[in-house]
Structure formats: C-alpha cells, structure tokens
N, CA, C, O and CB atoms as a CASP TS submission, in Angstrom:
PFRMAT TS
TARGET T0000
AUTHOR 0000-0000-0000
METHOD Language model
MODEL 1
PARENT N/A
ATOM      1  N   MET     1       0.841  -1.168   0.000  1.00  0.00           N
ATOM      2  CA  MET     1       0.000   0.000   0.000  1.00  0.00           C
ATOM      3  C   MET     1       0.889   1.235   0.000  1.00  0.00           C
ATOM      4  O   MET     1       1.874   1.291   0.737  1.00  0.00           O
ATOM      5  CB  MET     1      -0.958  -0.004   1.210  1.00  0.00           C
ATOM      6  N   PRO     2       0.550   2.225  -0.821  1.00  0.00           N
ATOM      7  CA  PRO     2       1.329   3.460  -0.852  1.00  0.00           C
ATOM      8  C   PRO     2       1.190   4.256   0.447  1.00  0.00           C
ATOM      9  O   PRO     2       0.231   4.075   1.198  1.00  0.00           O
ATOM     10  CB  PRO     2       0.899   4.318  -2.035  1.00  0.00           C
ATOM     11  N   SER     3       2.142   5.125   0.696  1.00  0.00           N
ATOM     12  CA  SER     3       2.068   5.960   1.893  1.00  0.00           C
ATOM     13  C   SER     3       0.963   7.002   1.730  1.00  0.00           C
ATOM     14  O   SER     3       0.471   7.227   0.624  1.00  0.00           O
ATOM     15  CB  SER     3       3.429   6.649   2.169  1.00  0.00           C
ATOM     16  N   ARG     4       0.582   7.628   2.825  1.00  0.00           N
ATOM     17  CA  ARG     4      -0.462   8.658   2.792  1.00  0.00           C
ATOM     18  C   ARG     4      -0.037   9.806   1.890  1.00  0.00           C
ATOM     19  O   ARG     4      -0.866  10.346   1.157  1.00  0.00           O
ATOM     20  CB  ARG     4      -0.765   9.179   4.215  1.00  0.00           C
ATOM     21  N   ASN     5       1.241  10.192   1.926  1.00  0.00           N
ATOM     22  CA  ASN     5       1.720  11.285   1.073  1.00  0.00           C
ATOM     23  C   ASN     5       1.577  10.931  -0.402  1.00  0.00           C
ATOM     24  O   ASN     5       1.173  11.773  -1.203  1.00  0.00           O
ATOM     25  CB  ASN     5       3.184  11.614   1.395  1.00  0.00           C
ATOM     26  N   ASP     6       1.903   9.699  -0.767  1.00  0.00           N
ATOM     27  CA  ASP     6       1.743   9.260  -2.155  1.00  0.00           C
ATOM     28  C   ASP     6       0.278   9.311  -2.570  1.00  0.00           C
ATOM     29  O   ASP     6      -0.046   9.724  -3.683  1.00  0.00           O
ATOM     30  CB  ASP     6       2.298   7.838  -2.340  1.00  0.00           C
ATOM     31  N   LEU     7      -0.595   8.891  -1.675  1.00  0.00           N
ATOM     32  CA  LEU     7      -2.027   8.920  -1.971  1.00  0.00           C
ATOM     33  C   LEU     7      -2.532  10.352  -2.139  1.00  0.00           C
ATOM     34  O   LEU     7      -3.365  10.623  -3.004  1.00  0.00           O
ATOM     35  CB  LEU     7      -2.812   8.215  -0.863  1.00  0.00           C
ATOM     36  N   VAL     8      -2.024  11.269  -1.308  1.00  0.00           N
ATOM     37  CA  VAL     8      -2.437  12.670  -1.421  1.00  0.00           C
ATOM     38  C   VAL     8      -1.999  13.242  -2.766  1.00  0.00           C
ATOM     39  O   VAL     8      -2.765  13.960  -3.409  1.00  0.00           O
ATOM     40  CB  VAL     8      -1.849  13.508  -0.263  1.00  0.00           C
ATOM     41  N   LEU     9      -0.787  12.936  -3.193  1.00  0.00           N
ATOM     42  CA  LEU     9      -0.312  13.412  -4.496  1.00  0.00           C
ATOM     43  C   LEU     9      -1.179  12.866  -5.627  1.00  0.00           C
ATOM     44  O   LEU     9      -1.571  13.604  -6.531  1.00  0.00           O
ATOM     45  CB  LEU     9       1.156  13.006  -4.713  1.00  0.00           C
ATOM     46  N   ARG    10      -1.472  11.579  -5.569  1.00  0.00           N
ATOM     47  CA  ARG    10      -2.320  10.973  -6.603  1.00  0.00           C
ATOM     48  C   ARG    10      -3.733  11.521  -6.550  1.00  0.00           C
ATOM     49  O   ARG    10      -4.359  11.724  -7.590  1.00  0.00           O
ATOM     50  CB  ARG    10      -2.349   9.455  -6.448  1.00  0.00           C
ATOM     51  N   ALA    11      -4.244  11.764  -5.343  1.00  0.00           N
ATOM     52  CA  ALA    11      -5.593  12.323  -5.189  1.00  0.00           C
ATOM     53  C   ALA    11      -5.662  13.724  -5.794  1.00  0.00           C
ATOM     54  O   ALA    11      -6.641  14.071  -6.456  1.00  0.00           O
ATOM     55  CB  ALA    11      -6.000  12.364  -3.696  1.00  0.00           C
ATOM     56  N   CYS    12      -4.628  14.523  -5.566  1.00  0.00           N
ATOM     57  CA  CYS    12      -4.600  15.866  -6.149  1.00  0.00           C
ATOM     58  C   CYS    12      -4.582  15.803  -7.673  1.00  0.00           C
ATOM     59  O   CYS    12      -5.209  16.624  -8.343  1.00  0.00           O
ATOM     60  CB  CYS    12      -3.379  16.643  -5.641  1.00  0.00           C
ATOM     61  N   ALA    13      -3.872  14.842  -8.207  1.00  0.00           N
ATOM     62  CA  ALA    13      -3.761  14.718  -9.659  1.00  0.00           C
ATOM     63  C   ALA    13      -5.089  14.375 -10.320  1.00  0.00           C
ATOM     64  O   ALA    13      -5.318  14.743 -11.472  1.00  0.00           O
ATOM     65  CB  ALA    13      -2.738  13.667 -10.009  1.00  0.00           C
ATOM     66  N   VAL    14      -5.960  13.680  -9.611  1.00  0.00           N
ATOM     67  CA  VAL    14      -7.248  13.285 -10.196  1.00  0.00           C
ATOM     68  C   VAL    14      -8.423  14.002  -9.542  1.00  0.00           C
ATOM     69  O   VAL    14      -9.575  13.599  -9.707  1.00  0.00           O
ATOM     70  CB  VAL    14      -7.437  11.781 -10.073  1.00  0.00           C
ATOM     71  N   ASN    15      -8.118  15.092  -8.783  1.00  0.00           N
ATOM     72  CA  ASN    15      -9.142  15.950  -8.196  1.00  0.00           C
ATOM     73  C   ASN    15     -10.040  15.228  -7.191  1.00  0.00           C
ATOM     74  O   ASN    15     -11.258  15.403  -7.211  1.00  0.00           O
ATOM     75  CB  ASN    15      -9.988  16.537  -9.285  1.00  0.00           C
ATOM     76  N   VAL    16      -9.449  14.427  -6.324  1.00  0.00           N
ATOM     77  CA  VAL    16     -10.174  13.755  -5.248  1.00  0.00           C
ATOM     78  C   VAL    16      -9.880  14.505  -3.954  1.00  0.00           C
ATOM     79  O   VAL    16      -8.723  14.792  -3.647  1.00  0.00           O
ATOM     80  CB  VAL    16      -9.767  12.237  -5.135  1.00  0.00           C
ATOM     81  N   ASP    17     -10.929  14.822  -3.196  1.00  0.00           N
ATOM     82  CA  ASP    17     -10.757  15.518  -1.917  1.00  0.00           C
ATOM     83  C   ASP    17     -10.113  14.537  -0.937  1.00  0.00           C
ATOM     84  O   ASP    17     -10.711  13.516  -0.598  1.00  0.00           O
ATOM     85  CB  ASP    17     -12.135  16.061  -1.361  1.00  0.00           C
ATOM     86  N   TYR    18      -8.918  14.838  -0.490  1.00  0.00           N
ATOM     87  CA  TYR    18      -8.125  13.908   0.313  1.00  0.00           C
ATOM     88  C   TYR    18      -8.183  14.202   1.807  1.00  0.00           C
ATOM     89  O   TYR    18      -7.445  13.581   2.572  1.00  0.00           O
ATOM     90  CB  TYR    18      -6.696  13.937  -0.144  1.00  0.00           C
ATOM     91  N   THR    19      -9.028  15.123   2.246  1.00  0.00           N
ATOM     92  CA  THR    19      -9.017  15.568   3.638  1.00  0.00           C
ATOM     93  C   THR    19      -9.232  14.410   4.609  1.00  0.00           C
ATOM     94  O   THR    19      -9.934  13.444   4.309  1.00  0.00           O
ATOM     95  CB  THR    19     -10.084  16.628   3.855  1.00  0.00           C
ATOM     96  N   LEU    20      -8.620  14.533   5.760  1.00  0.00           N
ATOM     97  CA  LEU    20      -8.708  13.488   6.773  1.00  0.00           C
ATOM     98  C   LEU    20     -10.139  13.284   7.262  1.00  0.00           C
ATOM     99  O   LEU    20     -10.516  12.170   7.624  1.00  0.00           O
ATOM    100  CB  LEU    20      -7.808  13.824   7.945  1.00  0.00           C
ATOM    101  N   ALA    21     -10.935  14.348   7.275  1.00  0.00           N
ATOM    102  CA  ALA    21     -12.315  14.211   7.734  1.00  0.00           C
ATOM    103  C   ALA    21     -13.110  13.280   6.814  1.00  0.00           C
ATOM    104  O   ALA    21     -13.989  12.548   7.269  1.00  0.00           O
ATOM    105  CB  ALA    21     -12.992  15.588   7.806  1.00  0.00           C
ATOM    106  N   LYS    22     -12.798  13.314   5.537  1.00  0.00           N
ATOM    107  CA  LYS    22     -13.535  12.487   4.589  1.00  0.00           C
ATOM    108  C   LYS    22     -12.928  11.086   4.470  1.00  0.00           C
ATOM    109  O   LYS    22     -13.659  10.100   4.376  1.00  0.00           O
ATOM    110  CB  LYS    22     -13.566  13.162   3.219  1.00  0.00           C
ATOM    111  N   TYR    23     -11.610  10.995   4.475  1.00  0.00           N
ATOM    112  CA  TYR    23     -10.919   9.713   4.304  1.00  0.00           C
ATOM    113  C   TYR    23      -9.946   9.489   5.460  1.00  0.00           C
ATOM    114  O   TYR    23      -8.746   9.720   5.315  1.00  0.00           O
ATOM    115  CB  TYR    23     -10.168   9.668   2.945  1.00  0.00           C
ATOM    116  N   GLN    24     -10.449   9.049   6.581  1.00  0.00           N
ATOM    117  CA  GLN    24      -9.584   8.783   7.724  1.00  0.00           C
ATOM    118  C   GLN    24      -8.788   7.498   7.525  1.00  0.00           C
ATOM    119  O   GLN    24      -7.724   7.331   8.120  1.00  0.00           O
ATOM    120  CB  GLN    24     -10.410   8.696   9.004  1.00  0.00           C
ATOM    121  N   ASN    25      -9.288   6.605   6.708  1.00  0.00           N
ATOM    122  CA  ASN    25      -8.651   5.325   6.448  1.00  0.00           C
ATOM    123  C   ASN    25      -7.944   5.409   5.092  1.00  0.00           C
ATOM    124  O   ASN    25      -8.571   5.767   4.095  1.00  0.00           O
ATOM    125  CB  ASN    25      -9.696   4.156   6.474  1.00  0.00           C
ATOM    126  N   ASP    26      -6.662   5.088   5.043  1.00  0.00           N
ATOM    127  CA  ASP    26      -5.897   5.173   3.796  1.00  0.00           C
ATOM    128  C   ASP    26      -6.442   4.263   2.705  1.00  0.00           C
ATOM    129  O   ASP    26      -6.403   4.619   1.527  1.00  0.00           O
ATOM    130  CB  ASP    26      -4.452   4.832   4.057  1.00  0.00           C
ATOM    131  N   SER    27      -6.944   3.104   3.079  1.00  0.00           N
ATOM    132  CA  SER    27      -7.436   2.184   2.055  1.00  0.00           C
ATOM    133  C   SER    27      -8.692   2.721   1.378  1.00  0.00           C
ATOM    134  O   SER    27      -8.918   2.444   0.200  1.00  0.00           O
ATOM    135  CB  SER    27      -7.719   0.817   2.667  1.00  0.00           C
ATOM    136  N   VAL    28      -9.508   3.480   2.098  1.00  0.00           N
ATOM    137  CA  VAL    28     -10.700   4.094   1.499  1.00  0.00           C
ATOM    138  C   VAL    28     -10.274   5.191   0.530  1.00  0.00           C
ATOM    139  O   VAL    28     -10.837   5.318  -0.557  1.00  0.00           O
ATOM    140  CB  VAL    28     -11.644   4.672   2.598  1.00  0.00           C
ATOM    141  N   LEU    29      -9.275   5.984   0.926  1.00  0.00           N
ATOM    142  CA  LEU    29      -8.752   7.014   0.033  1.00  0.00           C
ATOM    143  C   LEU    29      -8.134   6.372  -1.203  1.00  0.00           C
ATOM    144  O   LEU    29      -8.338   6.852  -2.318  1.00  0.00           O
ATOM    145  CB  LEU    29      -7.713   7.891   0.760  1.00  0.00           C
ATOM    146  N   GLU    30      -7.382   5.293  -1.013  1.00  0.00           N
ATOM    147  CA  GLU    30      -6.758   4.624  -2.159  1.00  0.00           C
ATOM    148  C   GLU    30      -7.823   4.110  -3.131  1.00  0.00           C
ATOM    149  O   GLU    30      -7.650   4.214  -4.346  1.00  0.00           O
ATOM    150  CB  GLU    30      -5.864   3.457  -1.681  1.00  0.00           C
ATOM    151  N   GLN    31      -8.907   3.564  -2.615  1.00  0.00           N
ATOM    152  CA  GLN    31      -9.974   3.073  -3.480  1.00  0.00           C
ATOM    153  C   GLN    31     -10.612   4.219  -4.263  1.00  0.00           C
ATOM    154  O   GLN    31     -10.910   4.069  -5.448  1.00  0.00           O
ATOM    155  CB  GLN    31     -11.036   2.340  -2.652  1.00  0.00           C
ATOM    156  N   ALA    32     -10.821   5.356  -3.611  1.00  0.00           N
ATOM    157  CA  ALA    32     -11.387   6.515  -4.296  1.00  0.00           C
ATOM    158  C   ALA    32     -10.448   7.013  -5.391  1.00  0.00           C
ATOM    159  O   ALA    32     -10.893   7.389  -6.475  1.00  0.00           O
ATOM    160  CB  ALA    32     -11.675   7.640  -3.294  1.00  0.00           C
ATOM    161  N   VAL    33      -9.144   7.014  -5.101  1.00  0.00           N
ATOM    162  CA  VAL    33      -8.160   7.454  -6.086  1.00  0.00           C
ATOM    163  C   VAL    33      -8.121   6.480  -7.269  1.00  0.00           C
ATOM    164  O   VAL    33      -8.080   6.905  -8.423  1.00  0.00           O
ATOM    165  CB  VAL    33      -6.759   7.575  -5.437  1.00  0.00           C
ATOM    166  N   LEU    34      -8.134   5.195  -6.984  1.00  0.00           N
ATOM    167  CA  LEU    34      -8.122   4.203  -8.066  1.00  0.00           C
ATOM    168  C   LEU    34      -9.348   4.346  -8.962  1.00  0.00           C
ATOM    169  O   LEU    34      -9.239   4.268 -10.186  1.00  0.00           O
ATOM    170  CB  LEU    34      -8.059   2.782  -7.489  1.00  0.00           C
ATOM    171  N   ASN    35     -10.505   4.553  -8.359  1.00  0.00           N
ATOM    172  CA  ASN    35     -11.727   4.742  -9.155  1.00  0.00           C
ATOM    173  C   ASN    35     -11.640   6.006  -9.995  1.00  0.00           C
ATOM    174  O   ASN    35     -12.041   6.005 -11.159  1.00  0.00           O
ATOM    175  CB  ASN    35     -12.962   4.805  -8.243  1.00  0.00           C
ATOM    176  N   ALA    36     -11.120   7.088  -9.418  1.00  0.00           N
ATOM    177  CA  ALA    36     -10.981   8.339 -10.157  1.00  0.00           C
ATOM    178  C   ALA    36      -9.976   8.189 -11.299  1.00  0.00           C
ATOM    179  O   ALA    36     -10.195   8.710 -12.393  1.00  0.00           O
ATOM    180  CB  ALA    36     -10.549   9.471  -9.215  1.00  0.00           C
ATOM    181  N   GLU    37      -8.878   7.480 -11.046  1.00  0.00           N
ATOM    182  CA  GLU    37      -7.882   7.254 -12.103  1.00  0.00           C
ATOM    183  C   GLU    37      -8.469   6.416 -13.233  1.00  0.00           C
ATOM    184  O   GLU    37      -8.201   6.671 -14.407  1.00  0.00           O
ATOM    185  CB  GLU    37      -6.632   6.562 -11.528  1.00  0.00           C
ATOM    186  N   LYS    38      -9.262   5.427 -12.879  1.00  0.00           N
ATOM    187  CA  LYS    38      -9.891   4.582 -13.892  1.00  0.00           C
ATOM    188  C   LYS    38     -10.875   5.387 -14.735  1.00  0.00           C
ATOM    189  O   LYS    38     -10.922   5.237 -15.956  1.00  0.00           O
ATOM    190  CB  LYS    38     -10.607   3.395 -13.232  1.00  0.00           C
ATOM    191  N   ASN    39     -11.657   6.236 -14.083  1.00  0.00           N
ATOM    192  CA  ASN    39     -12.658   7.030 -14.787  1.00  0.00           C
ATOM    193  C   ASN    39     -12.047   8.203 -15.545  1.00  0.00           C
ATOM    194  O   ASN    39     -12.684   8.749 -16.445  1.00  0.00           O
ATOM    195  CB  ASN    39     -13.687   7.540 -13.811  1.00  0.00           C
ATOM    196  N   LEU    40     -10.839   8.594 -15.201  1.00  0.00           N
ATOM    197  CA  LEU    40     -10.186   9.712 -15.861  1.00  0.00           C
ATOM    198  C   LEU    40      -9.942   9.420 -17.340  1.00  0.00           C
ATOM    199  O   LEU    40      -9.963  10.337 -18.161  1.00  0.00           O
ATOM    200  CB  LEU    40      -8.870  10.034 -15.166  1.00  0.00           C
ATOM    201  N   GLY    41      -9.715   8.168 -17.683  1.00  0.00           N
ATOM    202  CA  GLY    41      -9.490   7.796 -19.076  1.00  0.00           C
ATOM    203  C   GLY    41     -10.683   8.095 -19.960  1.00  0.00           C
ATOM    204  O   GLY    41     -10.515   8.350 -21.152  1.00  0.00           O
ATOM    205  N   ALA    42     -11.887   8.071 -19.401  1.00  0.00           N
ATOM    206  CA  ALA    42     -13.093   8.343 -20.171  1.00  0.00           C
ATOM    207  C   ALA    42     -13.304   9.839 -20.366  1.00  0.00           C
ATOM    208  O   ALA    42     -14.049  10.252 -21.255  1.00  0.00           O
ATOM    209  CB  ALA    42     -14.305   7.732 -19.484  1.00  0.00           C
ATOM    210  N   SER    43     -12.656  10.648 -19.545  1.00  0.00           N
ATOM    211  CA  SER    43     -12.813  12.095 -19.604  1.00  0.00           C
ATOM    212  C   SER    43     -11.681  12.704 -20.420  1.00  0.00           C
ATOM    213  O   SER    43     -10.531  12.275 -20.329  1.00  0.00           O
ATOM    214  CB  SER    43     -12.848  12.702 -18.185  1.00  0.00           C
ATOM    215  N   SER    44     -12.023  13.710 -21.219  1.00  0.00           N
ATOM    216  CA  SER    44     -10.977  14.349 -22.019  1.00  0.00           C
ATOM    217  C   SER    44     -10.340  15.525 -21.300  1.00  0.00           C
ATOM    218  O   SER    44      -9.250  15.957 -21.672  1.00  0.00           O
ATOM    219  CB  SER    44     -11.543  14.813 -23.342  1.00  0.00           C
ATOM    220  N   THR    45     -11.009  16.055 -20.264  1.00  0.00           N
ATOM    221  CA  THR    45     -10.443  17.173 -19.513  1.00  0.00           C
ATOM    222  C   THR    45     -10.304  16.784 -18.053  1.00  0.00           C
ATOM    223  O   THR    45     -11.079  15.983 -17.532  1.00  0.00           O
ATOM    224  CB  THR    45     -11.319  18.439 -19.657  1.00  0.00           C
ATOM    225  N   ALA    46      -9.330  17.347 -17.417  1.00  0.00           N
ATOM    226  CA  ALA    46      -9.113  17.062 -15.995  1.00  0.00           C
ATOM    227  C   ALA    46      -8.628  18.316 -15.300  1.00  0.00           C
ATOM    228  O   ALA    46      -7.865  19.100 -15.863  1.00  0.00           O
ATOM    229  CB  ALA    46      -8.099  15.908 -15.801  1.00  0.00           C
ATOM    230  N   THR    47      -9.074  18.494 -14.083  1.00  0.00           N
ATOM    231  CA  THR    47      -8.556  19.575 -13.250  1.00  0.00           C
ATOM    232  C   THR    47      -7.860  18.941 -12.066  1.00  0.00           C
ATOM    233  O   THR    47      -8.216  17.838 -11.649  1.00  0.00           O
ATOM    234  CB  THR    47      -9.692  20.551 -12.788  1.00  0.00           C
ATOM    235  N   THR    48      -6.892  19.614 -11.533  1.00  0.00           N
ATOM    236  CA  THR    48      -6.151  19.049 -10.405  1.00  0.00           C
ATOM    237  C   THR    48      -6.228  19.970  -9.212  1.00  0.00           C
ATOM    238  O   THR    48      -6.392  21.181  -9.359  1.00  0.00           O
ATOM    239  CB  THR    48      -4.692  18.797 -10.781  1.00  0.00           C
ATOM    240  N   LEU    49      -6.111  19.397  -8.034  1.00  0.00           N
ATOM    241  CA  LEU    49      -6.047  20.156  -6.794  1.00  0.00           C
ATOM    242  C   LEU    49      -4.606  20.534  -6.527  1.00  0.00           C
ATOM    243  O   LEU    49      -3.685  19.868  -7.000  1.00  0.00           O
ATOM    244  CB  LEU    49      -6.636  19.352  -5.612  1.00  0.00           C
ATOM    245  N   ALA    50      -4.410  21.587  -5.779  1.00  0.00           N
ATOM    246  CA  ALA    50      -3.058  21.987  -5.386  1.00  0.00           C
ATOM    247  C   ALA    50      -2.544  21.032  -4.312  1.00  0.00           C
ATOM    248  O   ALA    50      -3.268  20.688  -3.377  1.00  0.00           O
ATOM    249  CB  ALA    50      -3.037  23.458  -4.872  1.00  0.00           C
ATOM    250  N   VAL    51      -1.307  20.614  -4.452  1.00  0.00           N
ATOM    251  CA  VAL    51      -0.688  19.721  -3.479  1.00  0.00           C
ATOM    252  C   VAL    51      -0.293  20.545  -2.260  1.00  0.00           C
ATOM    253  O   VAL    51       0.342  21.590  -2.402  1.00  0.00           O
ATOM    254  CB  VAL    51       0.551  18.983  -4.088  1.00  0.00           C
ATOM    255  N   PRO    52      -0.663  20.086  -1.053  1.00  0.00           N
ATOM    256  CA  PRO    52      -0.298  20.838   0.140  1.00  0.00           C
ATOM    257  C   PRO    52       1.214  20.951   0.299  1.00  0.00           C
ATOM    258  O   PRO    52       1.950  20.029  -0.053  1.00  0.00           O
ATOM    259  CB  PRO    52      -0.899  20.187   1.371  1.00  0.00           C
ATOM    260  N   ALA    53       1.677  22.083   0.831  1.00  0.00           N
ATOM    261  CA  ALA    53       3.114  22.322   0.995  1.00  0.00           C
ATOM    262  C   ALA    53       3.756  21.283   1.900  1.00  0.00           C
ATOM    263  O   ALA    53       4.913  20.916   1.692  1.00  0.00           O
ATOM    264  CB  ALA    53       3.357  23.715   1.558  1.00  0.00           C
ATOM    265  N   VAL    54       3.031  20.806   2.895  1.00  0.00           N
ATOM    266  CA  VAL    54       3.586  19.804   3.818  1.00  0.00           C
ATOM    267  C   VAL    54       3.922  18.527   3.057  1.00  0.00           C
ATOM    268  O   VAL    54       4.972  17.926   3.287  1.00  0.00           O
ATOM    269  CB  VAL    54       2.588  19.498   4.969  1.00  0.00           C
ATOM    270  N   VAL    55       3.049  18.114   2.165  1.00  0.00           N
ATOM    271  CA  VAL    55       3.291  16.893   1.391  1.00  0.00           C
ATOM    272  C   VAL    55       4.450  17.117   0.427  1.00  0.00           C
ATOM    273  O   VAL    55       5.293  16.236   0.255  1.00  0.00           O
ATOM    274  CB  VAL    55       2.015  16.466   0.616  1.00  0.00           C
ATOM    275  N   LYS    56       4.500  18.284  -0.199  1.00  0.00           N
ATOM    276  CA  LYS    56       5.603  18.577  -1.118  1.00  0.00           C
ATOM    277  C   LYS    56       6.940  18.472  -0.404  1.00  0.00           C
ATOM    278  O   LYS    56       7.880  17.875  -0.931  1.00  0.00           O
ATOM    279  CB  LYS    56       5.441  19.976  -1.730  1.00  0.00           C
ATOM    280  N   SER    57       7.035  19.042   0.785  1.00  0.00           N
ATOM    281  CA  SER    57       8.309  19.032   1.487  1.00  0.00           C
ATOM    282  C   SER    57       8.682  17.632   1.939  1.00  0.00           C
ATOM    283  O   SER    57       9.858  17.271   1.907  1.00  0.00           O
ATOM    284  CB  SER    57       8.262  19.967   2.679  1.00  0.00           C
ATOM    285  N   ARG    58       7.710  16.835   2.358  1.00  0.00           N
ATOM    286  CA  ARG    58       8.013  15.464   2.781  1.00  0.00           C
ATOM    287  C   ARG    58       8.475  14.618   1.620  1.00  0.00           C
ATOM    288  O   ARG    58       9.417  13.837   1.755  1.00  0.00           O
ATOM    289  CB  ARG    58       6.800  14.825   3.431  1.00  0.00           C
ATOM    290  N   VAL    59       7.820  14.762   0.473  1.00  0.00           N
ATOM    291  CA  VAL    59       8.195  13.961  -0.686  1.00  0.00           C
ATOM    292  C   VAL    59       9.547  14.422  -1.221  1.00  0.00           C
ATOM    293  O   VAL    59      10.376  13.595  -1.603  1.00  0.00           O
ATOM    294  CB  VAL    59       7.116  14.053  -1.788  1.00  0.00           C
ATOM    295  N   ALA    60       9.775  15.726  -1.252  1.00  0.00           N
ATOM    296  CA  ALA    60      11.041  16.251  -1.768  1.00  0.00           C
ATOM    297  C   ALA    60      12.211  15.800  -0.883  1.00  0.00           C
ATOM    298  O   ALA    60      13.317  15.593  -1.382  1.00  0.00           O
ATOM    299  CB  ALA    60      10.992  17.797  -1.849  1.00  0.00           C
ATOM    300  N   GLY    61      11.978  15.651   0.406  1.00  0.00           N
ATOM    301  CA  GLY    61      13.045  15.237   1.307  1.00  0.00           C
ATOM    302  C   GLY    61      13.198  13.739   1.422  1.00  0.00           C
ATOM    303  O   GLY    61      14.087  13.266   2.129  1.00  0.00           O
ATOM    304  N   ASP    62      12.360  12.986   0.750  1.00  0.00           N
ATOM    305  CA  ASP    62      12.405  11.524   0.835  1.00  0.00           C
ATOM    306  C   ASP    62      13.593  11.003   0.042  1.00  0.00           C
ATOM    307  O   ASP    62      13.770  11.379  -1.117  1.00  0.00           O
ATOM    308  CB  ASP    62      11.086  10.895   0.314  1.00  0.00           C
ATOM    309  N   LYS    63      14.397  10.160   0.632  1.00  0.00           N
ATOM    310  CA  LYS    63      15.579   9.616  -0.044  1.00  0.00           C
ATOM    311  C   LYS    63      15.203   8.646  -1.150  1.00  0.00           C
ATOM    312  O   LYS    63      16.019   8.367  -2.028  1.00  0.00           O
ATOM    313  CB  LYS    63      16.484   8.921   0.958  1.00  0.00           C
ATOM    314  N   ASN    64      13.979   8.126  -1.123  1.00  0.00           N
ATOM    315  CA  ASN    64      13.558   7.167  -2.134  1.00  0.00           C
ATOM    316  C   ASN    64      13.032   7.814  -3.402  1.00  0.00           C
ATOM    317  O   ASN    64      12.749   7.120  -4.377  1.00  0.00           O
ATOM    318  CB  ASN    64      12.514   6.274  -1.570  1.00  0.00           C
ATOM    319  N   VAL    65      12.896   9.142  -3.403  1.00  0.00           N
ATOM    320  CA  VAL    65      12.333   9.821  -4.562  1.00  0.00           C
ATOM    321  C   VAL    65      13.436  10.167  -5.518  1.00  0.00           C
ATOM    322  O   VAL    65      13.179  10.750  -6.572  1.00  0.00           O
ATOM    323  CB  VAL    65      11.563  11.079  -4.154  1.00  0.00           C
TER
END
C-alpha cells in the first residue's frame, strides 16, 4: 500500500478531496483514487487540486524519490 503522502499526491492529480475528515482510512482514500484514475481515461479534460506544501516538502526530502 502506498504511503499517505503518495495517496495525497495521486488524489490531487485526479481531483479527489483527500481531507482526513472524509478519508480517515488510507485504504478508502486509495480506493477513491483508483476509481478516479480509472474514470479519468473516459474524460478528455481534468482539473487538479493543489498539493499541500507539507506533502511537497516530505516527498522532496524523501531519499527514495
């Protein structure tokens, strides 16, 4: 399973609201992201959410990136 930061980045890319109040469980967020990614292929236009600065800094500082 991807980390929460990875899920937030993917959620932003497919315009899924990633807030903790809505998706307290990572697996529920991952399922929503997977469904949005699957449905994105049928859509010709996409809008993205802004990635939170906290997630950007954590991912940028990750040695695995």
